[in-house]
Gaussian input, Z-matrix of N, CA and C with variables (Angstrom, degrees):
# hf/3-21g

backbone

0 1
 N
 C     1     B1
 C     2     B2     1     A1
 N     3     B3     2     A2     1     D1
 C     4     B4     3     A3     2     D2
 C     5     B5     4     A4     3     D3
 N     6     B6     5     A5     4     D4
 C     7     B7     6     A6     5     D5
 C     8     B8     7     A7     6     D6
 N     9     B9     8     A8     7     D7
 C    10    B10     9     A9     8     D8
 C    11    B11    10    A10     9     D9
 N    12    B12    11    A11    10    D10
 C    13    B13    12    A12    11    D11
 C    14    B14    13    A13    12    D12
 N    15    B15    14    A14    13    D13
 C    16    B16    15    A15    14    D14
 C    17    B17    16    A16    15    D15
 N    18    B18    17    A17    16    D16
 C    19    B19    18    A18    17    D17
 C    20    B20    19    A19    18    D18
 N    21    B21    20    A20    19    D19
 C    22    B22    21    A21    20    D20
 C    23    B23    22    A22    21    D21
 N    24    B24    23    A23    22    D22
 C    25    B25    24    A24    23    D23
 C    26    B26    25    A25    24    D24
 N    27    B27    26    A26    25    D25
 C    28    B28    27    A27    26    D26
 C    29    B29    28    A28    27    D27
 N    30    B30    29    A29    28    D28
 C    31    B31    30    A30    29    D29
 C    32    B32    31    A31    30    D30
 N    33    B33    32    A32    31    D31
 C    34    B34    33    A33    32    D32
 C    35    B35    34    A34    33    D33
 N    36    B36    35    A35    34    D34
 C    37    B37    36    A36    35    D35
 C    38    B38    37    A37    36    D36
 N    39    B39    38    A38    37    D37
 C    40    B40    39    A39    38    D38
 C    41    B41    40    A40    39    D39
 N    42    B42    41    A41    40    D40
 C    43    B43    42    A42    41    D41
 C    44    B44    43    A43    42    D42
 N    45    B45    44    A44    43    D43
 C    46    B46    45    A45    44    D44
 C    47    B47    46    A46    45    D45
 N    48    B48    47    A47    46    D46
 C    49    B49    48    A48    47    D47
 C    50    B50    49    A49    48    D48
 N    51    B51    50    A50    49    D49
 C    52    B52    51    A51    50    D50
 C    53    B53    52    A52    51    D51
 N    54    B54    53    A53    52    D52
 C    55    B55    54    A54    53    D53
 C    56    B56    55    A55    54    D54
 N    57    B57    56    A56    55    D55
 C    58    B58    57    A57    56    D56
 C    59    B59    58    A58    57    D57
 N    60    B60    59    A59    58    D58
 C    61    B61    60    A60    59    D59
 C    62    B62    61    A61    60    D60
 N    63    B63    62    A62    61    D61
 C    64    B64    63    A63    62    D62
 C    65    B65    64    A64    63    D63
 N    66    B66    65    A65    64    D64
 C    67    B67    66    A66    65    D65
 C    68    B68    67    A67    66    D66
 N    69    B69    68    A68    67    D67
 C    70    B70    69    A69    68    D68
 C    71    B71    70    A70    69    D69
 N    72    B72    71    A71    70    D70
 C    73    B73    72    A72    71    D71
 C    74    B74    73    A73    72    D72
 N    75    B75    74    A74    73    D73
 C    76    B76    75    A75    74    D74
 C    77    B77    76    A76    75    D75
 N    78    B78    77    A77    76    D76
 C    79    B79    78    A78    77    D77
 C    80    B80    79    A79    78    D78
 N    81    B81    80    A80    79    D79
 C    82    B82    81    A81    80    D80
 C    83    B83    82    A82    81    D81
 N    84    B84    83    A83    82    D82
 C    85    B85    84    A84    83    D83
 C    86    B86    85    A85    84    D84
 N    87    B87    86    A86    85    D85
 C    88    B88    87    A87    86    D86
 C    89    B89    88    A88    87    D87
 N    90    B90    89    A89    88    D88
 C    91    B91    90    A90    89    D89
 C    92    B92    91    A91    90    D90
 N    93    B93    92    A92    91    D91
 C    94    B94    93    A93    92    D92
 C    95    B95    94    A94    93    D93
 N    96    B96    95    A95    94    D94
 C    97    B97    96    A96    95    D95
 C    98    B98    97    A97    96    D96
 N    99    B99    98    A98    97    D97
 C   100   B100    99    A99    98    D98
 C   101   B101   100   A100    99    D99
 N   102   B102   101   A101   100   D100
 C   103   B103   102   A102   101   D101
 C   104   B104   103   A103   102   D102
 N   105   B105   104   A104   103   D103
 C   106   B106   105   A105   104   D104
 C   107   B107   106   A106   105   D105
 N   108   B108   107   A107   106   D106
 C   109   B109   108   A108   107   D107
 C   110   B110   109   A109   108   D108
 N   111   B111   110   A110   109   D109
 C   112   B112   111   A111   110   D110
 C   113   B113   112   A112   111   D111
 N   114   B114   113   A113   112   D112
 C   115   B115   114   A114   113   D113
 C   116   B116   115   A115   114   D114
 N   117   B117   116   A116   115   D115
 C   118   B118   117   A117   116   D116
 C   119   B119   118   A118   117   D117
 N   120   B120   119   A119   118   D118
 C   121   B121   120   A120   119   D119
 C   122   B122   121   A121   120   D120
 N   123   B123   122   A122   121   D121
 C   124   B124   123   A123   122   D122
 C   125   B125   124   A124   123   D123
 N   126   B126   125   A125   124   D124
 C   127   B127   126   A126   125   D125
 C   128   B128   127   A127   126   D126
 N   129   B129   128   A128   127   D127
 C   130   B130   129   A129   128   D128
 C   131   B131   130   A130   129   D129
 N   132   B132   131   A131   130   D130
 C   133   B133   132   A132   131   D131
 C   134   B134   133   A133   132   D132
 N   135   B135   134   A134   133   D133
 C   136   B136   135   A135   134   D134
 C   137   B137   136   A136   135   D135
 N   138   B138   137   A137   136   D136
 C   139   B139   138   A138   137   D137
 C   140   B140   139   A139   138   D138
 N   141   B141   140   A140   139   D139
 C   142   B142   141   A141   140   D140
 C   143   B143   142   A142   141   D141
 N   144   B144   143   A143   142   D142
 C   145   B145   144   A144   143   D143
 C   146   B146   145   A145   144   D144
 N   147   B147   146   A146   145   D145
 C   148   B148   147   A147   146   D146
 C   149   B149   148   A148   147   D147
 N   150   B150   149   A149   148   D148
 C   151   B151   150   A150   149   D149
 C   152   B152   151   A151   150   D150
 N   153   B153   152   A152   151   D151
 C   154   B154   153   A153   152   D152
 C   155   B155   154   A154   153   D153
 N   156   B156   155   A155   154   D154
 C   157   B157   156   A156   155   D155
 C   158   B158   157   A157   156   D156
 N   159   B159   158   A158   157   D157
 C   160   B160   159   A159   158   D158
 C   161   B161   160   A160   159   D159
 N   162   B162   161   A161   160   D160
 C   163   B163   162   A162   161   D161
 C   164   B164   163   A163   162   D162
 N   165   B165   164   A164   163   D163
 C   166   B166   165   A165   164   D164
 C   167   B167   166   A166   165   D165
 N   168   B168   167   A167   166   D166
 C   169   B169   168   A168   167   D167
 C   170   B170   169   A169   168   D168
 N   171   B171   170   A170   169   D169
 C   172   B172   171   A171   170   D170
 C   173   B173   172   A172   171   D171
 N   174   B174   173   A173   172   D172
 C   175   B175   174   A174   173   D173
 C   176   B176   175   A175   174   D174
 N   177   B177   176   A176   175   D175
 C   178   B178   177   A177   176   D176
 C   179   B179   178   A178   177   D177
 N   180   B180   179   A179   178   D178
 C   181   B181   180   A180   179   D179
 C   182   B182   181   A181   180   D180
 N   183   B183   182   A182   181   D181
 C   184   B184   183   A183   182   D182
 C   185   B185   184   A184   183   D183
 N   186   B186   185   A185   184   D184
 C   187   B187   186   A186   185   D185
 C   188   B188   187   A187   186   D186
 N   189   B189   188   A188   187   D187
 C   190   B190   189   A189   188   D188
 C   191   B191   190   A190   189   D189
 N   192   B192   191   A191   190   D190
 C   193   B193   192   A192   191   D191
 C   194   B194   193   A193   192   D192
 N   195   B195   194   A194   193   D193
 C   196   B196   195   A195   194   D194
 C   197   B197   196   A196   195   D195
 N   198   B198   197   A197   196   D196
 C   199   B199   198   A198   197   D197
 C   200   B200   199   A199   198   D198
 N   201   B201   200   A200   199   D199
 C   202   B202   201   A201   200   D200
 C   203   B203   202   A202   201   D201
 N   204   B204   203   A203   202   D202
 C   205   B205   204   A204   203   D203
 C   206   B206   205   A205   204   D204
 N   207   B207   206   A206   205   D205
 C   208   B208   207   A207   206   D206
 C   209   B209   208   A208   207   D207
 N   210   B210   209   A209   208   D208
 C   211   B211   210   A210   209   D209
 C   212   B212   211   A211   210   D210
 N   213   B213   212   A212   211   D211
 C   214   B214   213   A213   212   D212
 C   215   B215   214   A214   213   D213
 N   216   B216   215   A215   214   D214
 C   217   B217   216   A216   215   D215
 C   218   B218   217   A217   216   D216
 N   219   B219   218   A218   217   D217
 C   220   B220   219   A219   218   D218
 C   221   B221   220   A220   219   D219
 N   222   B222   221   A221   220   D220
 C   223   B223   222   A222   221   D221
 C   224   B224   223   A223   222   D222
 N   225   B225   224   A224   223   D223
 C   226   B226   225   A225   224   D224
 C   227   B227   226   A226   225   D225
 N   228   B228   227   A227   226   D226
 C   229   B229   228   A228   227   D227
 C   230   B230   229   A229   228   D228
 N   231   B231   230   A230   229   D229
 C   232   B232   231   A231   230   D230
 C   233   B233   232   A232   231   D231
 N   234   B234   233   A233   232   D232
 C   235   B235   234   A234   233   D233
 C   236   B236   235   A235   234   D234
 N   237   B237   236   A236   235   D235
 C   238   B238   237   A237   236   D236
 C   239   B239   238   A238   237   D237
 N   240   B240   239   A239   238   D238
 C   241   B241   240   A240   239   D239
 C   242   B242   241   A241   240   D240
 N   243   B243   242   A242   241   D241
 C   244   B244   243   A243   242   D242
 C   245   B245   244   A244   243   D243
 N   246   B246   245   A245   244   D244
 C   247   B247   246   A246   245   D245
 C   248   B248   247   A247   246   D246
 N   249   B249   248   A248   247   D247
 C   250   B250   249   A249   248   D248
 C   251   B251   250   A250   249   D249
 N   252   B252   251   A251   250   D250
 C   253   B253   252   A252   251   D251
 C   254   B254   253   A253   252   D252
 N   255   B255   254   A254   253   D253
 C   256   B256   255   A255   254   D254
 C   257   B257   256   A256   255   D255
 N   258   B258   257   A257   256   D256
 C   259   B259   258   A258   257   D257
 C   260   B260   259   A259   258   D258
 N   261   B261   260   A260   259   D259
 C   262   B262   261   A261   260   D260
 C   263   B263   262   A262   261   D261
 N   264   B264   263   A263   262   D262
 C   265   B265   264   A264   263   D263
 C   266   B266   265   A265   264   D264
 N   267   B267   266   A266   265   D265
 C   268   B268   267   A267   266   D266
 C   269   B269   268   A268   267   D267
 N   270   B270   269   A269   268   D268
 C   271   B271   270   A270   269   D269
 C   272   B272   271   A271   270   D270
 N   273   B273   272   A272   271   D271
 C   274   B274   273   A273   272   D272
 C   275   B275   274   A274   273   D273
 N   276   B276   275   A275   274   D274
 C   277   B277   276   A276   275   D275
 C   278   B278   277   A277   276   D276
 N   279   B279   278   A278   277   D277
 C   280   B280   279   A279   278   D278
 C   281   B281   280   A280   279   D279
 N   282   B282   281   A281   280   D280
 C   283   B283   282   A282   281   D281
 C   284   B284   283   A283   282   D282
 N   285   B285   284   A284   283   D283
 C   286   B286   285   A285   284   D284
 C   287   B287   286   A286   285   D285
 N   288   B288   287   A287   286   D286
 C   289   B289   288   A288   287   D287
 C   290   B290   289   A289   288   D288
 N   291   B291   290   A290   289   D289
 C   292   B292   291   A291   290   D290
 C   293   B293   292   A292   291   D291
 N   294   B294   293   A293   292   D292
 C   295   B295   294   A294   293   D293
 C   296   B296   295   A295   294   D294
 N   297   B297   296   A296   295   D295
 C   298   B298   297   A297   296   D296
 C   299   B299   298   A298   297   D297
 N   300   B300   299   A299   298   D298
 C   301   B301   300   A300   299   D299
 C   302   B302   301   A301   300   D300
 N   303   B303   302   A302   301   D301
 C   304   B304   303   A303   302   D302
 C   305   B305   304   A304   303   D303
 N   306   B306   305   A305   304   D304
 C   307   B307   306   A306   305   D305
 C   308   B308   307   A307   306   D306
 N   309   B309   308   A308   307   D307
 C   310   B310   309   A309   308   D308
 C   311   B311   310   A310   309   D309
 N   312   B312   311   A311   310   D310
 C   313   B313   312   A312   311   D311
 C   314   B314   313   A313   312   D312
 N   315   B315   314   A314   313   D313
 C   316   B316   315   A315   314   D314
 C   317   B317   316   A316   315   D315
 N   318   B318   317   A317   316   D316
 C   319   B319   318   A318   317   D317
 C   320   B320   319   A319   318   D318
 N   321   B321   320   A320   319   D319
 C   322   B322   321   A321   320   D320
 C   323   B323   322   A322   321   D321
 N   324   B324   323   A323   322   D322
 C   325   B325   324   A324   323   D323
 C   326   B326   325   A325   324   D324

   B1=1.4575
   B2=1.5238
   B3=1.3301
   B4=1.4519
   B5=1.5306
   B6=1.3096
   B7=1.4545
   B8=1.5172
   B9=1.3194
   B10=1.4555
   B11=1.5268
   B12=1.3325
   B13=1.4623
   B14=1.5240
   B15=1.3115
   B16=1.4570
   B17=1.5221
   B18=1.3247
   B19=1.4609
   B20=1.5205
   B21=1.3306
   B22=1.4605
   B23=1.5266
   B24=1.3065
   B25=1.4612
   B26=1.5109
   B27=1.3247
   B28=1.4630
   B29=1.5287
   B30=1.3320
   B31=1.4602
   B32=1.5257
   B33=1.3257
   B34=1.4654
   B35=1.5274
   B36=1.3066
   B37=1.4674
   B38=1.5264
   B39=1.3260
   B40=1.4636
   B41=1.5217
   B42=1.3291
   B43=1.4591
   B44=1.5261
   B45=1.3251
   B46=1.4628
   B47=1.5251
   B48=1.3159
   B49=1.4703
   B50=1.5226
   B51=1.3285
   B52=1.4707
   B53=1.5225
   B54=1.3210
   B55=1.4581
   B56=1.5238
   B57=1.3232
   B58=1.4655
   B59=1.5270
   B60=1.3280
   B61=1.4633
   B62=1.5275
   B63=1.3350
   B64=1.4581
   B65=1.5126
   B66=1.3289
   B67=1.4580
   B68=1.5275
   B69=1.3221
   B70=1.4597
   B71=1.5208
   B72=1.3049
   B73=1.4587
   B74=1.5255
   B75=1.3240
   B76=1.4592
   B77=1.5296
   B78=1.3267
   B79=1.4610
   B80=1.5244
   B81=1.3126
   B82=1.4643
   B83=1.5174
   B84=1.3245
   B85=1.4578
   B86=1.5282
   B87=1.3207
   B88=1.4625
   B89=1.5230
   B90=1.3168
   B91=1.4563
   B92=1.5221
   B93=1.3234
   B94=1.4575
   B95=1.5332
   B96=1.3143
   B97=1.4611
   B98=1.5336
   B99=1.3262
   B100=1.4681
   B101=1.5239
   B102=1.3248
   B103=1.4599
   B104=1.5231
   B105=1.3332
   B106=1.4597
   B107=1.5289
   B108=1.3237
   B109=1.4674
   B110=1.5280
   B111=1.3188
   B112=1.4618
   B113=1.5185
   B114=1.3226
   B115=1.4606
   B116=1.5218
   B117=1.3174
   B118=1.4606
   B119=1.5220
   B120=1.3190
   B121=1.4568
   B122=1.5171
   B123=1.3200
   B124=1.4530
   B125=1.5179
   B126=1.3277
   B127=1.4599
   B128=1.5202
   B129=1.3148
   B130=1.4571
   B131=1.5197
   B132=1.2985
   B133=1.4664
   B134=1.5288
   B135=1.3195
   B136=1.4615
   B137=1.5274
   B138=1.3262
   B139=1.4607
   B140=1.5250
   B141=1.3225
   B142=1.4693
   B143=1.5253
   B144=1.3189
   B145=1.4699
   B146=1.5219
   B147=1.3190
   B148=1.4613
   B149=1.5247
   B150=1.3215
   B151=1.4609
   B152=1.5205
   B153=1.3325
   B154=1.4675
   B155=1.5250
   B156=1.3300
   B157=1.4666
   B158=1.5240
   B159=1.3254
   B160=1.4606
   B161=1.5236
   B162=1.3268
   B163=1.4699
   B164=1.5242
   B165=1.3210
   B166=1.4628
   B167=1.5273
   B168=1.3319
   B169=1.4652
   B170=1.5281
   B171=1.3227
   B172=1.4569
   B173=1.5266
   B174=1.3155
   B175=1.4659
   B176=1.5277
   B177=1.3424
   B178=1.4709
   B179=1.5320
   B180=1.3207
   B181=1.4606
   B182=1.5224
   B183=1.3195
   B184=1.4562
   B185=1.5295
   B186=1.3294
   B187=1.4635
   B188=1.5217
   B189=1.3291
   B190=1.4594
   B191=1.5239
   B192=1.3314
   B193=1.4666
   B194=1.5086
   B195=1.3231
   B196=1.4644
   B197=1.5307
   B198=1.3214
   B199=1.4662
   B200=1.5245
   B201=1.3218
   B202=1.4705
   B203=1.5219
   B204=1.3277
   B205=1.4667
   B206=1.5212
   B207=1.3259
   B208=1.4644
   B209=1.5272
   B210=1.3277
   B211=1.4624
   B212=1.5254
   B213=1.3341
   B214=1.4656
   B215=1.5146
   B216=1.3253
   B217=1.4609
   B218=1.5290
   B219=1.3260
   B220=1.4665
   B221=1.5195
   B222=1.3295
   B223=1.4597
   B224=1.5289
   B225=1.3279
   B226=1.4788
   B227=1.5294
   B228=1.3254
   B229=1.4562
   B230=1.5274
   B231=1.3306
   B232=1.4552
   B233=1.5268
   B234=1.3204
   B235=1.4617
   B236=1.5178
   B237=1.3166
   B238=1.4576
   B239=1.5319
   B240=1.3223
   B241=1.4610
   B242=1.5274
   B243=1.3525
   B244=1.4698
   B245=1.5380
   B246=1.3517
   B247=1.4728
   B248=1.5278
   B249=1.3218
   B250=1.4668
   B251=1.5226
   B252=1.3365
   B253=1.4575
   B254=1.5196
   B255=1.3292
   B256=1.4654
   B257=1.5238
   B258=1.3293
   B259=1.4662
   B260=1.5267
   B261=1.3142
   B262=1.4641
   B263=1.5253
   B264=1.3063
   B265=1.4608
   B266=1.5249
   B267=1.3241
   B268=1.4676
   B269=1.5153
   B270=1.3173
   B271=1.4620
   B272=1.5092
   B273=1.3345
   B274=1.4662
   B275=1.5265
   B276=1.3298
   B277=1.4624
   B278=1.5253
   B279=1.3109
   B280=1.4584
   B281=1.5212
   B282=1.3197
   B283=1.4635
   B284=1.5251
   B285=1.3218
   B286=1.4568
   B287=1.5240
   B288=1.3173
   B289=1.4655
   B290=1.5208
   B291=1.3235
   B292=1.4656
   B293=1.5194
   B294=1.3183
   B295=1.4583
   B296=1.5214
   B297=1.3251
   B298=1.4563
   B299=1.5229
   B300=1.3189
   B301=1.4669
   B302=1.5279
   B303=1.3076
   B304=1.4609
   B305=1.5243
   B306=1.3275
   B307=1.4552
   B308=1.5241
   B309=1.3308
   B310=1.4509
   B311=1.5280
   B312=1.3159
   B313=1.4629
   B314=1.5225
   B315=1.3161
   B316=1.4642
   B317=1.5218
   B318=1.3029
   B319=1.4661
   B320=1.5089
   B321=1.2890
   B322=1.4572
   B323=1.5177
   B324=1.2966
   B325=1.4813
   B326=1.4928
   A1=110.55
   A2=115.85
   A3=119.47
   A4=110.94
   A5=117.21
   A6=119.52
   A7=111.88
   A8=117.70
   A9=121.27
   A10=111.28
   A11=116.76
   A12=120.00
   A13=111.40
   A14=117.83
   A15=121.57
   A16=110.68
   A17=117.61
   A18=120.68
   A19=113.17
   A20=118.30
   A21=120.00
   A22=111.76
   A23=117.38
   A24=121.13
   A25=113.31
   A26=117.03
   A27=119.90
   A28=112.70
   A29=117.56
   A30=119.53
   A31=111.78
   A32=117.10
   A33=119.98
   A34=111.46
   A35=117.86
   A36=121.11
   A37=110.69
   A38=116.78
   A39=119.95
   A40=112.49
   A41=117.39
   A42=119.60
   A43=111.93
   A44=118.06
   A45=120.79
   A46=112.01
   A47=117.66
   A48=120.37
   A49=111.77
   A50=116.72
   A51=119.63
   A52=110.54
   A53=117.11
   A54=120.51
   A55=112.06
   A56=117.17
   A57=120.83
   A58=110.52
   A59=115.97
   A60=121.40
   A61=112.94
   A62=116.82
   A63=120.60
   A64=114.35
   A65=117.74
   A66=121.60
   A67=109.31
   A68=115.92
   A69=120.81
   A70=113.10
   A71=118.10
   A72=121.17
   A73=113.04
   A74=116.79
   A75=119.82
   A76=112.01
   A77=116.97
   A78=119.32
   A79=112.06
   A80=117.36
   A81=121.03
   A82=112.46
   A83=116.99
   A84=119.95
   A85=112.21
   A86=117.41
   A87=119.33
   A88=111.58
   A89=117.11
   A90=121.24
   A91=112.94
   A92=117.66
   A93=120.77
   A94=112.37
   A95=118.55
   A96=122.08
   A97=113.01
   A98=120.08
   A99=118.70
   A100=114.98
   A101=118.44
   A102=119.25
   A103=111.95
   A104=117.76
   A105=119.76
   A106=111.47
   A107=117.16
   A108=120.21
   A109=113.26
   A110=119.11
   A111=119.62
   A112=112.45
   A113=118.25
   A114=120.12
   A115=112.22
   A116=117.85
   A117=120.84
   A118=113.51
   A119=118.01
   A120=119.64
   A121=110.19
   A122=115.51
   A123=120.95
   A124=110.31
   A125=116.05
   A126=120.49
   A127=112.42
   A128=117.57
   A129=120.91
   A130=110.10
   A131=115.07
   A132=123.63
   A133=112.94
   A134=118.28
   A135=120.53
   A136=111.38
   A137=117.00
   A138=119.75
   A139=111.49
   A140=116.74
   A141=120.55
   A142=110.55
   A143=116.56
   A144=120.29
   A145=111.52
   A146=117.09
   A147=120.14
   A148=110.10
   A149=116.69
   A150=120.40
   A151=112.38
   A152=116.65
   A153=119.77
   A154=111.17
   A155=117.16
   A156=120.55
   A157=111.33
   A158=117.04
   A159=118.64
   A160=111.20
   A161=117.42
   A162=120.30
   A163=109.76
   A164=116.75
   A165=120.48
   A166=111.29
   A167=117.21
   A168=120.48
   A169=110.88
   A170=116.97
   A171=120.42
   A172=111.01
   A173=116.81
   A174=120.74
   A175=110.13
   A176=116.90
   A177=120.52
   A178=110.32
   A179=116.99
   A180=120.91
   A181=111.41
   A182=116.77
   A183=120.28
   A184=110.82
   A185=117.14
   A186=119.99
   A187=112.08
   A188=117.90
   A189=120.10
   A190=110.85
   A191=117.16
   A192=120.19
   A193=112.73
   A194=116.68
   A195=118.58
   A196=111.23
   A197=117.62
   A198=120.11
   A199=111.06
   A200=117.38
   A201=120.60
   A202=110.51
   A203=117.35
   A204=119.87
   A205=110.32
   A206=117.49
   A207=120.71
   A208=110.77
   A209=117.02
   A210=120.55
   A211=110.95
   A212=116.09
   A213=119.45
   A214=112.69
   A215=117.16
   A216=120.72
   A217=111.29
   A218=116.86
   A219=120.40
   A220=111.02
   A221=117.62
   A222=120.82
   A223=113.34
   A224=117.37
   A225=122.08
   A226=111.63
   A227=115.82
   A228=122.59
   A229=108.26
   A230=116.83
   A231=119.12
   A232=112.22
   A233=117.25
   A234=120.20
   A235=112.08
   A236=117.52
   A237=121.45
   A238=111.41
   A239=118.20
   A240=121.41
   A241=115.01
   A242=121.68
   A243=118.29
   A244=114.06
   A245=119.86
   A246=116.66
   A247=112.45
   A248=116.88
   A249=118.84
   A250=110.85
   A251=117.55
   A252=119.78
   A253=111.21
   A254=117.02
   A255=120.54
   A256=110.00
   A257=116.88
   A258=120.81
   A259=110.23
   A260=117.13
   A261=120.96
   A262=111.09
   A263=116.73
   A264=121.77
   A265=111.31
   A266=116.32
   A267=119.72
   A268=112.47
   A269=116.87
   A270=120.31
   A271=112.26
   A272=117.37
   A273=120.17
   A274=110.72
   A275=116.29
   A276=119.08
   A277=111.25
   A278=116.20
   A279=120.12
   A280=111.54
   A281=117.61
   A282=120.90
   A283=110.37
   A284=116.68
   A285=120.40
   A286=111.06
   A287=116.89
   A288=119.15
   A289=112.40
   A290=117.67
   A291=119.11
   A292=111.33
   A293=117.01
   A294=120.37
   A295=110.68
   A296=116.74
   A297=120.53
   A298=110.78
   A299=116.42
   A300=119.76
   A301=110.49
   A302=117.74
   A303=121.35
   A304=111.08
   A305=116.59
   A306=119.64
   A307=111.74
   A308=117.86
   A309=119.94
   A310=112.94
   A311=117.61
   A312=120.49
   A313=113.61
   A314=117.23
   A315=120.35
   A316=112.12
   A317=115.36
   A318=120.98
   A319=115.29
   A320=115.41
   A321=124.44
   A322=111.94
   A323=115.49
   A324=120.61
   A325=110.09
   D1=-39.41
   D2=-176.67
   D3=-63.21
   D4=-45.98
   D5=-178.82
   D6=-68.49
   D7=-32.87
   D8=178.85
   D9=-63.89
   D10=-43.20
   D11=177.89
   D12=-68.23
   D13=-32.63
   D14=-179.31
   D15=-64.15
   D16=-34.87
   D17=-179.39
   D18=-66.94
   D19=-19.44
   D20=176.21
   D21=-62.51
   D22=-23.55
   D23=177.81
   D24=-60.92
   D25=-27.06
   D26=-179.37
   D27=-70.84
   D28=-13.97
   D29=174.73
   D30=-69.00
   D31=-16.05
   D32=178.37
   D33=-67.20
   D34=-17.92
   D35=177.88
   D36=-64.03
   D37=-26.48
   D38=178.98
   D39=-64.63
   D40=-17.17
   D41=177.59
   D42=-67.28
   D43=-18.08
   D44=176.41
   D45=-65.78
   D46=-17.17
   D47=176.52
   D48=-64.91
   D49=-16.53
   D50=175.85
   D51=-60.12
   D52=-39.30
   D53=-177.68
   D54=-73.28
   D55=-22.12
   D56=178.51
   D57=-88.43
   D58=-49.22
   D59=-175.32
   D60=-88.55
   D61=-31.63
   D62=-178.29
   D63=80.97
   D64=11.45
   D65=-179.92
   D66=-95.95
   D67=128.49
   D68=-176.15
   D69=-68.47
   D70=-16.46
   D71=179.11
   D72=-61.69
   D73=-27.59
   D74=179.46
   D75=-70.13
   D76=-19.70
   D77=178.59
   D78=-69.72
   D79=-14.71
   D80=176.00
   D81=-63.23
   D82=-23.96
   D83=179.21
   D84=-71.01
   D85=-12.10
   D86=174.59
   D87=-65.98
   D88=-16.64
   D89=176.49
   D90=-64.10
   D91=-17.87
   D92=177.67
   D93=-83.46
   D94=-10.44
   D95=-177.00
   D96=-58.25
   D97=-42.95
   D98=-178.35
   D99=-64.77
   D100=-12.05
   D101=178.21
   D102=-64.66
   D103=-19.90
   D104=175.27
   D105=-65.74
   D106=-23.70
   D107=-176.55
   D108=-77.58
   D109=-14.39
   D110=-176.77
   D111=-91.39
   D112=7.24
   D113=-177.75
   D114=-65.13
   D115=-38.98
   D116=-174.58
   D117=-99.00
   D118=19.17
   D119=177.30
   D120=-72.87
   D121=154.36
   D122=177.49
   D123=-67.50
   D124=147.00
   D125=178.42
   D126=-76.74
   D127=-21.30
   D128=-179.15
   D129=-68.71
   D130=136.99
   D131=177.64
   D132=62.27
   D133=15.44
   D134=-176.43
   D135=-63.86
   D136=-43.66
   D137=-179.27
   D138=-62.81
   D139=-42.83
   D140=179.69
   D141=-65.87
   D142=-42.00
   D143=179.66
   D144=-65.90
   D145=-38.59
   D146=178.32
   D147=-65.89
   D148=-39.20
   D149=177.65
   D150=-61.66
   D151=-43.66
   D152=179.58
   D153=-70.00
   D154=-36.48
   D155=-179.48
   D156=-69.09
   D157=-40.59
   D158=178.81
   D159=-70.56
   D160=-27.52
   D161=174.49
   D162=-63.46
   D163=-42.02
   D164=178.39
   D165=-64.91
   D166=-40.12
   D167=178.09
   D168=-66.16
   D169=-36.13
   D170=177.58
   D171=-64.97
   D172=-43.10
   D173=178.43
   D174=-62.69
   D175=-42.21
   D176=176.34
   D177=-59.74
   D178=-44.61
   D179=-178.35
   D180=-63.31
   D181=-41.96
   D182=-179.53
   D183=-64.43
   D184=-49.22
   D185=-177.02
   D186=-68.74
   D187=-46.96
   D188=-178.70
   D189=-68.35
   D190=-41.46
   D191=179.11
   D192=-63.12
   D193=-42.72
   D194=179.53
   D195=-69.72
   D196=-33.27
   D197=176.72
   D198=-66.14
   D199=-39.89
   D200=179.27
   D201=-68.36
   D202=-41.71
   D203=178.66
   D204=-64.26
   D205=-41.46
   D206=178.70
   D207=-65.23
   D208=-42.42
   D209=178.45
   D210=-63.47
   D211=-44.06
   D212=178.34
   D213=-63.62
   D214=-35.45
   D215=179.03
   D216=-72.11
   D217=-41.07
   D218=-177.97
   D219=-68.77
   D220=-43.48
   D221=-176.09
   D222=-91.15
   D223=-7.09
   D224=-177.71
   D225=57.48
   D226=32.20
   D227=-178.80
   D228=-108.07
   D229=103.02
   D230=-178.88
   D231=-88.73
   D232=-6.74
   D233=179.01
   D234=-75.67
   D235=-6.19
   D236=177.92
   D237=-77.45
   D238=-20.54
   D239=-171.94
   D240=-68.78
   D241=-43.59
   D242=179.20
   D243=-60.90
   D244=-48.78
   D245=177.56
   D246=-69.20
   D247=-29.83
   D248=178.71
   D249=-68.16
   D250=-33.54
   D251=176.54
   D252=-64.80
   D253=-38.86
   D254=177.64
   D255=-63.56
   D256=-44.57
   D257=179.50
   D258=-67.18
   D259=-37.66
   D260=178.64
   D261=-64.40
   D262=-47.16
   D263=-178.72
   D264=-66.89
   D265=-51.16
   D266=179.63
   D267=-65.60
   D268=-37.77
   D269=179.44
   D270=-66.89
   D271=-38.37
   D272=177.82
   D273=-64.63
   D274=-40.92
   D275=176.14
   D276=-63.87
   D277=-42.81
   D278=-179.08
   D279=-66.34
   D280=-43.06
   D281=178.09
   D282=-62.55
   D283=-41.89
   D284=179.68
   D285=-63.40
   D286=-45.34
   D287=-177.67
   D288=-71.55
   D289=-38.90
   D290=177.01
   D291=-66.40
   D292=-37.55
   D293=176.63
   D294=-66.53
   D295=-41.54
   D296=178.44
   D297=-62.72
   D298=-42.05
   D299=177.31
   D300=-64.68
   D301=-41.86
   D302=179.43
   D303=-61.99
   D304=-48.46
   D305=-177.92
   D306=-66.82
   D307=-30.00
   D308=-178.83
   D309=-80.24
   D310=-40.50
   D311=-173.82
   D312=-99.19
   D313=-43.29
   D314=-168.71
   D315=-107.70
   D316=-36.61
   D317=-169.07
   D318=-69.02
   D319=-151.48
   D320=-173.46
   D321=-53.32
   D322=121.04
   D323=-179.81
   D324=-101.07

């Protein structure tokens, strides 16, 4: 499981398409960069820590997603959705990885 998650970090290479295409949406793939940091984590409690970390990312997605939908509905501005999707996707990855790091190194022992 540990090595499988580590390979997700290689998806961050797709962010280099920003320099070719010039579209900021490709920068969302930089959210996969922190997956390189989980390679040397301990195998003990990994499943439990991943479960708690993904729960935190889910809560972030629900709150941020509903706030963006409410903002878009109130202001009738649909141009907010493409950059908000990038922030939603990258933020969920970041919250998950920071939570995983916290639970593995600092959190419940």
